[in-house]
C-alpha positions as CSV (number, residue, x, y, z in Angstrom):
1,M,27.1,26.9,-27.1
2,R,24.4,28.0,-24.6
3,Y,24.6,31.0,-22.4
4,I,24.5,29.4,-19.1
5,S,25.8,32.6,-17.1
6,H,22.9,34.5,-18.7
7,L,20.4,31.9,-17.5
8,Y,21.8,31.9,-14.0
9,L,21.4,35.8,-13.9
10,L,17.9,35.5,-15.2
11,L,16.9,33.0,-12.6
12,L,18.5,35.2,-9.8
13,V,16.2,38.1,-11.0
14,F,13.2,35.8,-11.3
15,S,13.6,34.4,-7.8
16,C,13.2,37.9,-6.4
17,S,10.2,38.9,-8.6
18,K,6.6,38.1,-7.7
19,D,5.5,38.7,-11.3
20,A,8.3,36.7,-12.9
21,P,7.6,35.6,-16.6
22,I,7.4,32.0,-17.6
23,L,10.9,30.8,-18.7
24,H,11.5,29.5,-22.1
25,F,14.0,26.6,-22.3
26,N,16.1,25.3,-25.2
27,N,14.6,21.9,-25.1
28,L,12.6,19.4,-27.2
29,S,9.3,20.3,-25.7
30,D,8.6,23.6,-27.4
31,G,10.5,25.5,-24.6
32,K,8.1,24.3,-21.9
33,L,8.9,22.7,-18.7
34,L,6.8,19.9,-17.3
35,V,6.7,20.0,-13.5
36,L,6.0,16.8,-11.7
37,G,6.0,16.1,-8.0
38,H,8.6,13.6,-7.0
39,G,6.7,10.6,-5.4
40,G,3.9,13.1,-4.8
41,M,5.0,16.1,-2.7
42,G,8.7,15.1,-2.7
43,N,11.2,13.6,-0.2
44,K,11.3,16.7,1.8
45,S,7.6,16.4,2.7
46,L,6.5,15.0,6.0
47,L,4.2,12.7,4.0
48,P,5.8,9.4,2.8
49,M,6.7,9.3,-0.9
50,D,4.2,7.5,-3.0
51,S,1.7,7.4,-0.2
52,R,-2.0,8.2,-1.0
53,P,-2.0,11.6,0.9
54,S,1.3,12.8,-0.8
55,L,0.2,11.7,-4.3
56,D,-3.4,13.2,-3.8
57,Q,-2.0,16.5,-2.5
58,C,0.3,16.8,-5.5
59,L,-2.2,15.9,-8.1
60,E,-4.9,18.2,-6.6
61,G,-2.4,21.2,-6.6
62,A,-0.9,23.2,-9.5
63,A,1.7,20.7,-10.6
64,D,1.4,19.0,-14.0
65,G,1.2,15.7,-12.4
66,S,3.5,13.4,-10.5
67,E,6.3,10.8,-10.7
68,M,5.6,7.7,-8.6
69,D,7.5,4.5,-7.9
70,V,5.8,1.3,-9.0
71,R,6.7,-2.2,-7.6
72,M,5.1,-5.6,-8.3
73,S,3.9,-8.1,-5.7
74,A,4.7,-11.8,-5.9
75,D,1.3,-12.5,-7.5
76,G,1.6,-9.7,-10.1
77,I,-0.2,-6.7,-8.6
78,L,1.3,-3.3,-9.1
79,Y,1.8,-1.0,-6.1
80,L,3.2,2.5,-5.4
81,F,6.2,2.1,-3.0
82,H,9.7,3.5,-3.2
83,D,11.9,1.2,-1.3
84,Q,13.1,-2.3,-2.3
85,E,12.8,-3.4,1.5
86,L,9.7,-2.9,3.6
87,D,11.5,-2.1,6.9
88,H,12.0,1.5,6.7
89,A,8.5,2.7,5.7
90,T,6.5,-0.1,7.5
91,K,6.5,-2.3,10.4
92,S,7.0,-5.3,8.2
93,T,10.3,-6.8,6.9
94,G,11.6,-8.3,3.8
95,L,11.8,-7.6,0.1
96,F,8.7,-6.1,-1.4
97,K,8.6,-8.3,-4.5
98,T,8.6,-11.5,-2.3
99,K,5.3,-10.5,-0.7
100,T,1.9,-11.3,-2.0
101,S,-1.0,-8.8,-2.4
102,A,-2.6,-10.4,0.7
103,Q,0.5,-9.7,2.7
104,L,1.0,-6.2,1.4
105,D,-2.5,-4.9,1.5
106,P,-2.8,-4.5,5.3
107,L,0.6,-2.7,5.6
108,Q,0.5,0.9,6.7
109,Y,3.1,3.6,6.7
110,K,4.7,4.2,10.2
111,W,4.1,7.9,10.0
112,L,0.5,7.9,8.9
113,N,-2.9,7.1,10.4
114,K,-4.3,3.6,10.1
115,Q,-6.3,4.5,7.1
116,N,-3.3,4.9,4.9
117,H,-2.2,1.6,3.5
118,I,0.3,1.0,0.8
119,E,-1.6,1.9,-2.3
120,K,-2.1,-0.1,-5.5
121,L,-1.4,1.7,-8.7
122,E,-4.8,1.1,-10.1
123,D,-6.5,2.5,-7.1
124,L,-4.8,5.7,-7.8
125,L,-5.6,5.7,-11.4
126,L,-9.3,4.9,-10.8
127,R,-9.6,7.8,-8.3
128,H,-8.1,10.2,-10.7
129,Q,-9.4,8.9,-14.0
130,D,-11.5,12.0,-14.8
131,H,-8.4,14.4,-14.4
132,F,-7.5,14.3,-18.0
133,S,-4.7,16.9,-17.7
134,H,-2.6,14.9,-15.2
135,H,0.8,13.6,-16.4
136,Y,2.3,10.5,-14.8
137,T,5.9,9.3,-14.7
138,F,6.1,5.6,-13.6
139,D,9.4,4.9,-12.1
140,C,9.5,1.0,-12.8
141,K,11.4,-0.4,-9.9
142,L,13.1,-3.5,-11.5
143,E,16.4,-4.5,-10.1
144,H,19.4,-5.7,-12.1
145,D,19.2,-9.3,-11.0
146,D,15.3,-9.7,-11.8
147,D,14.8,-12.7,-14.1
148,T,13.3,-12.3,-17.6
149,A,9.9,-13.7,-16.6
150,Y,9.5,-11.3,-13.7
151,V,10.5,-8.3,-15.8
152,Y,8.0,-9.3,-18.5
153,A,5.3,-9.9,-16.0
154,F,5.8,-6.5,-14.8
155,A,5.7,-4.9,-18.3
156,K,2.4,-6.8,-19.2
157,A,0.8,-5.7,-15.9
158,L,1.8,-2.0,-16.4
159,S,1.0,-1.9,-20.2
160,G,-2.5,-3.3,-19.2
161,L,-3.3,-0.5,-16.9
162,I,-2.0,2.1,-19.3
163,E,-4.3,0.8,-22.1
164,K,-7.2,0.5,-19.6
165,Y,-6.9,4.1,-18.4
166,H,-5.9,5.5,-21.8
167,L,-2.7,7.1,-20.6
168,Q,-0.6,6.5,-23.7
169,Q,-0.2,10.3,-24.3
170,R,0.3,11.5,-20.9
171,C,2.5,8.9,-19.2
172,Y,6.2,8.4,-19.2
173,L,7.9,5.1,-18.2
174,E,11.4,5.1,-16.6
175,S,13.8,2.3,-15.7
176,F,17.3,1.4,-15.6
177,N,16.4,-2.3,-16.7
178,S,17.1,-2.5,-20.3
179,D,15.2,-5.7,-20.8
180,F,12.0,-3.9,-19.7
181,I,12.6,-1.2,-22.1
182,V,13.3,-3.5,-25.0
183,W,10.1,-5.4,-24.2
184,M,8.1,-2.1,-24.2
185,N,9.8,-1.0,-27.4
186,R,8.7,-4.2,-29.1
187,Y,5.0,-4.4,-28.0
188,H,4.3,-0.8,-27.3
189,P,6.5,1.4,-29.6
190,D,4.3,4.4,-28.9
191,Y,5.2,4.5,-25.3
192,R,7.6,7.2,-24.0
193,M,10.5,5.3,-22.6
194,Y,13.1,6.9,-20.4
195,L,16.4,5.4,-19.3
196,Y,17.3,6.1,-15.6
197,C,21.1,6.5,-15.4
198,N,23.8,8.2,-13.4
199,K,26.2,8.4,-16.3
200,L,25.6,9.7,-19.8
201,V,28.0,7.1,-21.2
202,R,25.6,4.3,-20.3
203,A,22.8,5.7,-22.3
204,V,25.1,6.3,-25.3
205,E,26.3,2.7,-25.0
206,L,22.6,1.4,-25.1
207,K,21.6,3.9,-27.9
208,N,21.3,1.3,-30.7
209,L,19.5,-1.3,-28.5
210,L,16.9,1.0,-26.9
211,N,14.4,3.3,-28.7
212,L,14.5,6.0,-26.0
213,Y,12.2,9.0,-25.8
214,G,14.6,10.5,-23.1
215,L,16.8,10.2,-20.0
216,V,16.1,10.6,-16.4
217,M,19.2,11.9,-14.2
218,D,20.1,13.5,-11.0
219,H,20.9,17.1,-12.1
220,Q,24.2,17.0,-10.3
221,Y,25.6,14.2,-12.6
222,L,25.2,16.1,-15.8
223,T,27.5,18.9,-17.1
224,P,26.2,21.7,-19.5
225,Q,28.4,20.0,-22.3
226,Q,26.7,16.7,-21.7
227,R,23.3,18.4,-21.8
228,D,24.3,19.6,-25.3
229,S,24.9,15.9,-26.3
230,V,21.5,14.8,-24.9
231,L,19.9,17.5,-27.0
232,H,21.8,16.5,-30.1
233,L,20.9,12.9,-29.6
234,G,17.3,13.8,-29.6
235,W,16.4,12.7,-26.1
236,R,14.2,14.6,-23.7
237,L,15.7,15.2,-20.3
238,T,14.1,14.8,-17.0
239,L,15.9,15.9,-13.8
240,F,15.4,15.2,-10.2
241,N,16.8,15.8,-6.7
242,V,15.7,19.5,-6.9
243,A,14.6,21.3,-3.8
244,S,16.7,24.2,-2.8
245,S,17.1,27.6,-4.7
246,D,20.6,26.6,-5.7
247,E,19.5,23.2,-7.0
248,H,16.7,24.8,-9.0
249,R,19.2,27.3,-10.5
250,K,21.5,24.5,-11.5
251,A,18.7,22.3,-12.9
252,F,17.2,25.1,-14.9
253,A,20.5,26.0,-16.4
254,L,20.6,22.5,-18.0
255,E,17.2,23.4,-19.7
256,P,15.4,20.2,-19.2
257,D,12.0,19.1,-20.5
258,C,10.7,17.9,-17.2
259,I,11.6,18.3,-13.4
260,Q,10.6,15.9,-10.7
261,T,10.7,18.4,-7.9
262,D,10.9,17.9,-4.1
263,A,9.7,21.6,-3.6
264,I,6.6,22.0,-5.8
265,D,5.6,25.5,-4.6
266,K,9.3,26.8,-5.1
267,T,9.6,25.3,-8.6
268,L,6.3,26.9,-9.7
269,T,7.1,30.2,-8.1
270,L,10.5,30.4,-9.9
271,L,8.8,29.5,-13.1
272,G,6.3,32.4,-12.7
273,R,3.4,29.9,-12.4
274,Y,2.3,31.1,-9.0
């Protein structure tokens, strides 16, 4: 049994100290914690998630890299965009996946200047191709009702970019679509595949079907006892929905391998990395 109350006390002390030592976690990553921005600077930022300025600011800072949401156009081009619908973030309407690249390329975020269009994944990889220390998590936005052909086309497009930019050892793929994970397991068994889920029981049910490197979960849906089960099963753990001091303490107490943070400066400060 892990000493959760001790870790909470430790974090309370660290949060008050400028010179806090780096925490050591009981995880499968040699006690280290990978800190990734959540869609760039996070969902608390004034910059839209997955937008070029948000991702660039994150990747040019002190975080280890960034998570980013990946969607595919109707003609097979991968873009960085969070929502299933275009309405909230742009002045266009409709489902993202029904639009061609010719329709998507001119679209701009409502809250940014006219130079900031929806970004292609390859444009970001090309721009940062010389930054060999960056880690990327690609949240593969595939829906439950996506047909097999669409899922496989997505998988082929993404694996093509991973191979082209030699990202095999520093990227992580997450999805709740089991068909996508099965395809990647079959054709790219070296890829680090994460199941995105809200309930641990779903991951356990799929354990024999999927070759998983880890799980991605909202920290509030995982108990300390369940965290012990994840560790016992040999899965790395990535947590998200972490911004406030209290959310950090709860997430750190679960001793993850990675945090997709919505408050990069706070996360790094609490870890003693600032």
